[in-house]
C-alpha positions as CSV (number, residue, x, y, z in Angstrom):
1,M,-56.8,24.6,-23.9
2,A,-53.7,24.9,-21.8
3,I,-55.7,25.0,-18.6
4,A,-57.5,21.8,-19.6
5,Q,-54.1,20.1,-19.9
6,L,-53.1,20.9,-16.3
7,E,-54.7,17.8,-14.9
8,N,-52.5,15.7,-17.2
9,A,-49.2,17.6,-16.2
10,R,-46.7,15.6,-14.3
11,Q,-43.9,16.7,-12.0
12,Q,-40.5,17.1,-13.7
13,D,-38.0,14.2,-13.4
14,A,-35.5,14.8,-10.7
15,I,-32.6,14.3,-13.0
16,R,-33.7,17.2,-15.1
17,L,-33.8,19.4,-12.0
18,Y,-30.6,18.4,-10.3
19,G,-28.4,16.9,-13.1
20,R,-26.1,19.3,-14.8
21,N,-26.7,19.3,-18.6
22,A,-29.4,16.6,-18.3
23,N,-31.8,18.6,-20.5
24,V,-29.1,19.1,-23.1
25,Q,-28.5,15.4,-23.3
26,I,-32.2,14.7,-23.8
27,Y,-32.7,17.4,-26.4
28,T,-29.6,16.4,-28.2
29,G,-31.0,12.9,-28.5
30,L,-34.3,14.2,-29.8
31,Q,-32.5,16.3,-32.3
32,Q,-30.6,13.3,-33.6
33,I,-33.9,11.5,-34.1
34,Y,-35.7,14.4,-35.8
35,A,-32.9,15.9,-37.8
36,D,-30.6,13.0,-38.5
37,N,-33.2,10.3,-38.7
38,A,-31.3,8.2,-36.1
39,Q,-32.9,5.1,-34.7
40,P,-34.7,6.0,-31.5
41,K,-33.8,2.9,-29.6
42,K,-30.1,3.4,-30.2
43,V,-30.3,7.2,-29.4
44,F,-32.2,6.8,-26.2
45,G,-30.0,3.9,-25.1
46,S,-27.1,6.3,-25.4
47,V,-29.0,9.1,-23.7
48,A,-29.9,6.8,-20.8
49,K,-26.3,5.9,-20.3
50,R,-25.3,9.6,-20.2
51,L,-28.2,10.4,-17.8
52,E,-27.1,7.5,-15.5
53,A,-23.6,9.0,-15.4
54,I,-25.1,12.4,-14.5
55,G,-27.2,10.8,-11.8
56,T,-24.2,9.0,-10.4
57,E,-22.4,12.4,-10.2
58,V,-25.3,14.0,-8.5
59,K,-25.4,11.2,-5.9
60,R,-21.7,11.5,-5.3
61,L,-21.9,15.3,-4.8
62,Y,-24.9,14.9,-2.5
63,E,-23.1,12.4,-0.4
64,E,-19.9,14.5,-0.3
65,K,-21.6,17.8,0.5
66,V,-24.8,17.0,2.4
67,L,-24.3,13.7,4.2
């Protein structure tokens, strides 16, 4: 079964690879939906804002240290 799913697998989002605590933000949002019955639209709007801030920090650090 798992091998059959490989053709459907996608590459991980860059923010999850390079953004500090990005996974925590995503999983916290999912937990709010599942455990607290929070509204997904509101939760993911908030998660998106936090991920945007993380992405901005990654960009700043990259420009500071690499470029």
